[in-house]
Each structure stands twice: as C-alpha cells, then as structure tokens.
C-alpha positions in Angstrom: -15.6 20.5 45.8 -18.6 20.9 43.6 -22.0 19.9 44.9 -24.7 18.6 42.5 -28.1 17.9 43.7 -31.4 17.3 42.0 -34.4 17.4 44.4 -37.8 16.9 42.9 -41.0 18.3 44.2 -42.3 16.3 47.2 -38.9 15.2 48.3 -37.1 16.6 51.4 -33.4 16.9 52.0 -31.9 17.1 55.5 -28.5 18.2 56.6 -26.5 16.5 59.3 -22.9 16.8 60.6 -21.0 13.5 60.9 -17.8 13.0 62.9 -14.8 12.4 60.7 -11.8 12.4 63.0 -9.3 15.2 62.7 -9.2 17.2 59.4 -6.3 19.5 58.9 -7.2 21.3 55.6 -9.8 21.8 52.9 -7.8 19.5 50.7 -8.0 16.7 53.3 -11.7 17.3 53.8 -12.3 17.0 50.0 -11.0 13.5 50.2 -12.4 12.5 53.6 -15.9 14.0 53.8 -17.3 12.3 50.7 -16.3 8.9 52.2 -17.7 9.8 55.6 -21.1 11.0 54.2 -21.4 8.2 51.6 -20.8 5.6 54.3 -24.1 6.7 55.9 -26.0 7.2 52.7 -25.4 10.9 52.3 -23.7 13.4 50.1 -20.9 15.8 51.3 -21.7 19.5 51.0 -18.1 20.5 51.1 -18.5 22.2 54.5 -16.7 21.0 57.6 -15.8 22.2 61.1 -13.3 21.4 63.7 -15.2 20.5 67.0 -12.2 19.5 69.1 -8.9 21.0 67.9 -6.4 18.3 67.0 -8.9 15.6 67.7 -12.2 15.8 65.9 -13.9 17.4 63.0 -17.3 17.0 61.4 -18.4 16.9 57.8 -21.7 18.4 56.7 -23.8 15.9 54.8 -27.1 16.0 52.8 -29.6 13.2 53.2 -32.7 12.6 51.1 
C-alpha cells in the first residue's frame, strides 16, 4: 500500500489505531484498513497489528 500525504505548514497530523476485527494477512489489511480509517475520517498508513490473536487487529490511521 502506498501512502500519499501532503501536510502544509501550520497543520498537524495525528496517528491512531482503530479496531478492525481479525486481519489474517497484509493483503487483507490492504483492503480492510482503508475502509476502517476512512469511516472515521482518516487515512490508512499501511501498518496494522494483531492485538488479540484470532479475534482483533488494529489499523494505524492518520488524522489531520
């Protein structure tokens, strides 16, 4: 997944992890994380982590 951002002087960007249900692979995350982040007004970074094996993963999102 390619991340494109354009942050101008005076604007801040924050990162947050959002729960996404179980994610089993990078390929699945590439489809799921943009939807999860966009649903909250953010942009997926391409990073994700499993927080509860077999049950819950989180997508890393950028917010401006």
